[in-house]
N, C-alpha and C positions, 0 to 999 in steps of 0.2 A: 317408741311406739308400743302400745300395749298389745297383748296377744289378741284381744277382741278387735282392735283396730287393724291388726295384720290380717286376721281372718276376713274382716269386712273388705279390705283392699283386695285380697286374693279373690273373694267372691265377685267383686265388681269386675276385676280383670277376667276371671273365668267366664262370667256372663258375657262380657264384651267379646271375648275370643269365640265363645259358642255362637253368638249372634253373627259374627263375621263369617265363621265357617259355614253355618247354615245358609247364610245369604249367598256365599260363593257356590256352595253345592247346588242350591236352588237355581242359580244362574246357569250353571253347567248343565244341569238336567233339562232346563228349559231350552237351551241352545241345542243340545243333542236331540231333544224331542222335535225341534223345528227342522233339523237336518233330516231326521227320519220322515217327518211329514212331507218334506219337499219331494219325496218320491211318489206322492199321492196327489190327487186332484182336490184336496181339501185344505182349508186354512186352519191355523191353530184354534180360532174361535169355533169353527165348525166341529173340530175334533172334541172340544170341551162340551159343546151342545150334544153331540152324539153320546159321549160318556154319561151325561146327565140322563139322557133318555134310556140308555142301557141300564143304569143303576136304579132309576125310579119308575120306569115304564112310561106310558104315554102321558104327556104333559100338555097343558095349554100354552100358548105363546106367552101369556102373562106369567105363568108359573116358571117357564124356562127363562124369561127375562129376569125375574127376581133371583133365580139361582145363579145366573151368570152376571148379575149386576150390570145389565145392559138396558138401554131404552127399549120400549116396546117396538118402536119403528125399526130399530137396528136388528132386533131379534126377528122381526117379520122378514126383513131383507135376507138375513142369514138362512132362515127356513125356506124362503123362496129359492135360493141358490141350491140348498141341499135337496129340495124336492125336485128341482130341474135335473140334478145329477142322480136322481133315483136312490137317495140315501134315506129319505124319510117320506112319509105320506101324511097328508092332512086327512083326518077321519072325523066324522060327526060322532059325538058321544051318544051311545044308544039310549042313555037315560035322559038326556036333554039335547035335542037336535040343534039347539042354538049354540051349544058348546062344541068347538072344534079342537081336537087333540092332535098332537104331532106324534106319529108312530114311526119307530125305527124299523127300517127295512133290512133285509138280509145283507145287502151290499154294505150298508152302514155298519152292521155287526161284524162283517168280514174285515173291513178296514180297521175297526177298533182292535179286533183280535190280533191282526198282523202287526199293527203299530205297537201294541202293548208287548207282544212277544219280542219284537226288536229292541224295545226299551229294556226289557228284562234281560235279554242277552247282553246288552251293553253293560248293565249293572253287574251281571254275573262275571263278565270279563274284567270289570273294574275291581271286583272283590276277590279276585283269584289269589291274592297274596295274604288274605285274612285267614287266621286259624278259625276252626269251627267255634271255639268258645268266644272268640272276638265277634263273630257274626251273630251268635245267639245273644250276646250282651248288647250289641248294637241294635238288634231287632227289638229286644226288650225295652231298651232305653227310648227308642224312637216311638214305640207304641205308647209308652207311658207319657211321653211328651205330647203326643197327639191327643191322648185322653184328657190330659190337663188343659190343653188348649181348647178342646171341645166344650169343657165344663164352664169356661168363662163366658 
C-alpha cells in the first residue's frame, strides 16, 4: 500500500470515527436534555420553538414552521398549547394587522434560562477532567466545524 493510499484509508477511518463520536455525543445530549425537560411542563418541540423565539424575536407561525421543519398545522397546535400554558402570546403585527406573530413571554424565557443553565452544568461536570488547553482546542475545533457546516 502506498503512502497516499494509507493516508486516504486513515482519513476514511478518522471521518468514520468522528461521525460515530458526534452521533453518540448528540444522542447523549438529546437524552440528557429530555431528562432535564421532564422536570418542566413543556415538550422537547416546545422547547425548540421557545429557543427560536428567543433567538429571532417574534415570528409568524409560518416562519416558526419553516425553522422547525414542521407542518403549519403541527406548529399551530404547538403554539396553542404554549399559549395555554402562558409561555407565548399571539400578537397582531403593528405594521400589518392581518399578520399574527408569536411573542415569547417571561415564563417561556425563564424556562429556557433554567434548562440551558442545567444543560451547561451537566456539560461542565462532564468536562471536569479536561485540561484547559484541551477545552480551548475542543471549542476551537467545534466552532470551526459549525462554521464549515453553515457554509454548505
